[in-house]
FIRODO-603436 format. One record per residue (C-alpha): z negated, x, y negated; residue in one letter. Coordinates in pm, whole numbers, padded with zeros to 5 digits, always signed. Layout:
BEGIN
ZXYa ...
end
This chain:
BEGIN
-12087+11497-16016x -11873+11196-15946x -11530+11238-15788x -11236+11241-16030x -11038+10931-15929x -10756+10993-16175x -10578+11192-15903x -10608+10902-15658x -10389+10672-15863x -10054+10667-15684x -09870+10482-15961x -09606+10681-16149x -09694+10771-16506x -09460+10504-16647x -09671+10239-16468x -10010+10375-16568x -10141+10213-16886x -10372+10395-17126x -10560+10316-17447x -10451+10536-17738x -10588+10364-18048x -10884+10141-18132x -10949+09894-18415x -11288+09725-18449x -11444+09462-18675x -11795+09386-18557x -12109+09244-18717x -12265+09590-18718x -11965+09810-18789x -11616+09807-18944x -11464+10071-18714x -11531+10232-18377x -11753+10510-18510x -11968+10272-18714x -11994+10028-18424x -12100+10300-18181x -12345+10455-18426x -12504+10115-18489x -12553+10057-18116x -12713+10398-18076x -12945+10331-18370x -13036+09986-18239x -12890+09830-18555x -12837+09455-18528x -12557+09265-18701x -12728+08927-18660x -12836+08761-18983x -12935+08421-19131x -12630+08205-19183x -12550+07879-19358x -12301+07631-19215x -12217+07270-19298x -12424+06982-19165x -12653+07191-18946x -13009+07106-19049x -13190+07365-18838x -13204+07735-18930x -12902+07922-18801x -12839+08287-18716x -12498+08446-18662x -12319+08775-18613x -12117+08808-18935x -11852+09074-19008x -11826+09243-19349x -11500+09437-19320x -11266+09459-19620x -11021+09172-19576x -10793+09314-19842x -10754+09663-19698x -10427+09561-19533x -10364+09218-19688x -10289+09089-20034x -10513+08813-20166x -10225+08565-20161x -10158+08642-19795x -10524+08596-19709x -10539+08258-19889x -10238+08136-19695x -10364+08265-19361x -10675+08227-19148x -10995+08420-19085x -10882+08491-18729x -10554+08620-18868x -10737+08840-19116x -10958+08989-18842x -10646+09048-18632x -10453+09217-18913x -10744+09445-18996x -10806+09553-18635x -10437+09592-18547x -10372+09818-18845x -10683+10022-18769x -10574+10065-18406x -10222+10178-18496x -10353+10428-18749x -10607+10558-18498x -10332+10600-18236x -10142+10848-18451x -09812+10668-18392x -09540+10732-18649x -09543+10366-18747x -09287+10386-19026x -09020+10512-18786x -09130+10323-18475x -08899+10055-18334x -09079+09732-18426x -08868+09532-18178x -09032+09731-17897x -09385+09635-18001x -09568+09336-17854x -09886+09169-17983x -10117+09004-17730x -10445+08868-17862x -10705+08663-17681x -10899+08389-17858x -11152+08127-17755x -11041+07851-17989x -10813+07818-18290x -10746+07551-18551x -11102+07419-18563x -11187+07601-18884x -10884+07480-19078x -10913+07122-18956x -11284+07104-19039x -11217+07250-19384x -10935+07006-19458x -11135+06704-19347x -11424+06815-19565x -11183+06864-19855x -11029+06517-19835x -11377+06364-19797x -11436+06476-20156x -11135+06263-20261x -11209+05943-20072x -11009+06076-19775x -10683+06081-19967x -10448+06285-19745x -10238+06379-20046x -10478+06670-20098x -10429+06791-19740x -10291+07147-19743x -09927+07198-19652x -10039+07526-19492x -10235+07338-19225x -09968+07343-18954x -09886+07717-18960x -10258+07794-18983x -10350+07590-18677x -10068+07665-18432x -10205+07845-18128x -10006+08164-18185x -10132+08206-18543x -10358+08516-18509x -10094+08724-18327x -09824+08579-18551x -10005+08687-18866x -10013+09043-18729x -09636+09043-18675x -09577+08915-19029x -09810+09173-19179x -09681+09470-18979x -09314+09363-18963x -09319+09352-18583x -09015+09180-18434x -09110+09208-18067x -09289+08933-17869x -09630+08799-17962x -09875+08572-17783x -10220+08435-17856x -10387+08391-17518x -10643+08112-17488x -10895+08214-17224x -11237+08118-17364x -11478+08412-17353x -11253+08595-17109x -10982+08608-17377x -11036+08967-17488x -10978+09090-17135x -10683+08851-17101x -10519+09011-17405x -10545+09355-17244x -10411+09225-16913x -10111+09062-17082x -10032+09379-17272x -10059+09589-16957x -09824+09361-16765x -09561+09361-17039x -09569+09741-17055x -09525+09770-16679x -09232+09526-16696x -09077+09748-16966x -09057+09447-17200x -09226+09655-17472x -09309+10021-17532x -09629+09956-17729x -09875+09673-17683x -10123+09580-17955x -10379+09399-17744x -10734+09270-17745x -10933+08971-17868x -11055+08814-18193x -11299+08548-18308x -11350+08340-18621x -11614+08123-18453x -11880+08153-18723x -11655+07962-18963x -11660+07636-18765x -11975+07424-18780x -11866+07250-18460x -11950+07542-18234x -12302+07567-18380x -12351+07191-18348x -12226+07191-17989x -12453+07473-17874x -12743+07312-18060x -12684+06981-17882x -12694+07168-17550x -13019+07335-17649x -12837+07667-17622x -12842+07789-17984x -13081+08083-18014x -13338+08131-18286x -13605+08389-18368x -13795+08471-18686x -13661+08824-18652x -13281+08789-18630x -13255+09122-18444x -13457+08974-18158x -13280+08639-18137x -13035+08720-17858x -13219+08849-17549x -12996+08862-17239x -13188+08867-16908x -13519+08837-17097x -13779+08585-16977x -13801+08457-17335x -13427+08419-17390x -13339+08095-17565x -12965+08084-17608x -12653+08207-17778x -12598+08370-18116x -12249+08282-18239x -12054+08577-18378x -11714+08667-18516x -11520+08990-18482x -11230+09168-18324x -11148+09447-18084x -10782+09552-18068x -10629+09855-17898x -10289+10015-17873x -10178+10037-17511x -09901+10267-17394x -09752+10391-17072x -09910+10724-16981x -09566+10888-16975x -09502+10785-17338x -09850+10888-17451x -09810+11230-17293x -09466+11277-17443x -09597+11232-17797x -09920+11423-17731x -10142+11123-17795x -10517+11125-17742x -10619+10896-17457x -10943+10700-17464x -10910+10573-17109x -10687+10415-16847x -10685+10056-16729x -10686+10099-16352x -10756+09744-16234x -10793+09387-16352x -10839+09033-16223x -10875+08676-16342x -10980+08364-16154x -11123+08015-16216x -11452+07858-16109x -11301+07510-16061x -11654+07368-16045x -11789+07292-16394x -11679+07300-16758x -11937+07559-16862x -12184+07637-16582x -12067+07961-16419x -12025+08012-16047x -12176+08334-15917x -11945+08315-15616x -11630+08305-15826x -11767+08575-16056x -11833+08816-15772x -11489+08741-15627x -11329+08827-15962x -11511+09159-15982x -11415+09244-15625x -11050+09154-15689x -11039+09398-15980x -11205+09671-15775x -10953+09619-15497x -10661+09636-15736x -10799+09959-15884x -10848+10112-15539x -11220+10147-15611x -11541+10032-15446x -11874+09939-15598x -11989+10294-15520x -11742+10423-15780x -11888+10216-16067x -12166+10357-16284x -12157+10111-16575x -12110+09735-16575x -12059+09571-16914x -12214+09231-16852x -12121+08905-17017x -12479+08772-17024x -12519+08538-17323x -12897+08485-17295x -12868+08128-17171x -13117+08011-16910x -12888+07945-16614x -12592+08158-16717x -12783+08487-16694x -12925+08391-16354x -12583+08309-16210x -12433+08629-16346x -12714+08840-16208x -12652+08687-15865x -12285+08784-15889x -12370+09139-15997x -12622+09176-15719x -12375+09056-15457x -12131+09333-15558x -12363+09612-15673x -12686+09521-15493x -12689+09840-15288x -12633+10057-15595x -12980+10118-15747x -12835+10366-15998x -12573+10142-16157x -12631+10071-16528x -12599+09723-16676x -12483+09716-17036x -12485+09426-17284x -12397+09432-17654x -12469+09068-17742x -12830+09149-17827x -12693+09353-18119x -12397+09146-18240x -12421+08802-18079x -12150+08633-17875x -11812+08703-18035x -11632+08458-17804x -11266+08562-17782x -11353+08910-17906x -11652+08957-17674x -11475+09133-17387x -11273+09349-17624x -11575+09462-17825x -11774+09528-17509x -11482+09742-17391x -11529+09963-17697x -11883+10053-17586x -11722+10280-17326x -11546+10498-17581x -11805+10704-17766x -11670+11020-17935x -11771+11329-17734x -11927+11501-18034x -12226+11264-18033x -12320+11348-17673x -12584+11602-17772x -12732+11354-18019x -12772+11106-17734x -12947+11364-17517x -13175+11465-17805x -13277+11102-17859x -13356+11059-17490x -13572+11370-17484x -13779+11243-17779x -13847+10887-17657x -14056+10772-17364x -13850+10571-17115x -14083+10270-17128x -14106+10243-17504x -14048+09911-17678x -13922+09712-17380x -13914+09335-17360x -14012+09135-17054x -13743+09083-16792x -13710+08749-16620x -13835+08750-16260x -13565+08495-16170x -13289+08739-16260x -13168+08867-15926x -13072+09211-16051x -13408+09272-16218x -13519+09560-15997x -13211+09761-16095x -13249+09719-16471x -13480+10000-16573x -13440+09907-16938x -13402+09566-17096x -13060+09495-17241x -13193+09433-17592x -13350+09779-17605x -13117+10035-17758x -13227+10289-17501x -13027+10091-17246x -12710+10166-17440x -12816+10527-17488x -12884+10580-17118x -12544+10448-17023x -12362+10651-17287x -12543+10964-17172x -12415+10896-16821x -12069+10828-16957x -12041+11177-17099x -12189+11356-16799x -11943+11218-16544x -11608+11048-16537x -11691+10680-16511x -11496+10379-16399x -11633+10086-16598x -11623+09720-16506x -11597+09483-16804x -11678+09129-16694x -11642+08805-16893x -11684+08432-16828x -11676+08089-16992x -11497+07759-16955x -11452+07792-16578x -11258+08119-16620x -11359+08471-16522x -11198+08805-16596x -11270+09162-16501x -11099+09479-16622x -11171+09817-16465x -11140+10125-16687x -11140+10495-16610x -11258+10718-16893x -11142+11080-16936x -11367+11348-16791x -11509+11593-17044x -11419+11948-16950x -11760+12078-17056x -11963+11805-16885x 
end
């Protein structure tokens, strides 16, 4: 069994940051349990989708959560889709945390949400609207400015939940979900807040521009079977599936969590961010591997301590190759390390990608036996797709990332040992890595 590294952390409890609540809106689940169950069942959230001006068939990862569970219809009309996703996930996370929200000091709560882009949806909608009136700007909505300011998603959460502490929307492309966690962690360590509502969100499916841009690059995926459209590391991969969603967690200092007897999903033990400084979109395997190593160093871990890597792989031709080179440079001597990827089930949720991929490391313990039962019933080579020979890490991927058994194998490992997990993200010349340590099951 793997060594328990929780005792190696020399930080005092008031500097150790833990996850105590989780809120999820994904294309294949409206909460953590649904999301995890869907991954275990191999249930895809990718479906046919219609968007303005795009002539070719389009697929997308679309969420179906109840927008009005925590919002009134008037509030939703005035706000944005990103704000609605944020409000839903933030409320779900706080409820899941068990915090006495009614009596909690709202001035000691901070909201830190990562996002890839914001304002595109509202601007596109308004331009389309005035085009129906000969471009008369008199019909332009007076809500446009508050909807499109960069802080809008986090700001909508503060309005909805009456939070008077600081809030930030962090723009960090596809690394944004991790950036939200990092910002929350730093503010907790600085004692600026006592509770951080942190993570990432995406409303990307509601802007035709992102579909048109990927299509013009030849990077928009398509398959007759939507569930097979996104195929990271597969020789037949043909691009990205755009998705929306959100993954938001409550972060607390370990000392505070222990004092109130909170459940703890895991601890953030290391993190890093860097920039490629080489190209707008083409990733650099060198910078990626440096980012992963920086996070490992900060956590006091080595590659030998990592059993699961949650990859960013978007199923683009060159992107997957570059990422596999980076992973091999760090984990190349670790034949047992597992490579996880959720995009084959939900698509690329942009600003929410890293946050949602983080949630794949937090399966409830009670489903462990179900996982083992599934593994015992299914042959290990069943239903696999063909891996790309050009992917450098190929020999260490026993199962293809689009096969649900890959997820199952990793979750089985997760609940047999205590696992540090590396969650890696990239886009727009920015990389981020967050290292997590999950609690060890006493009966494992």
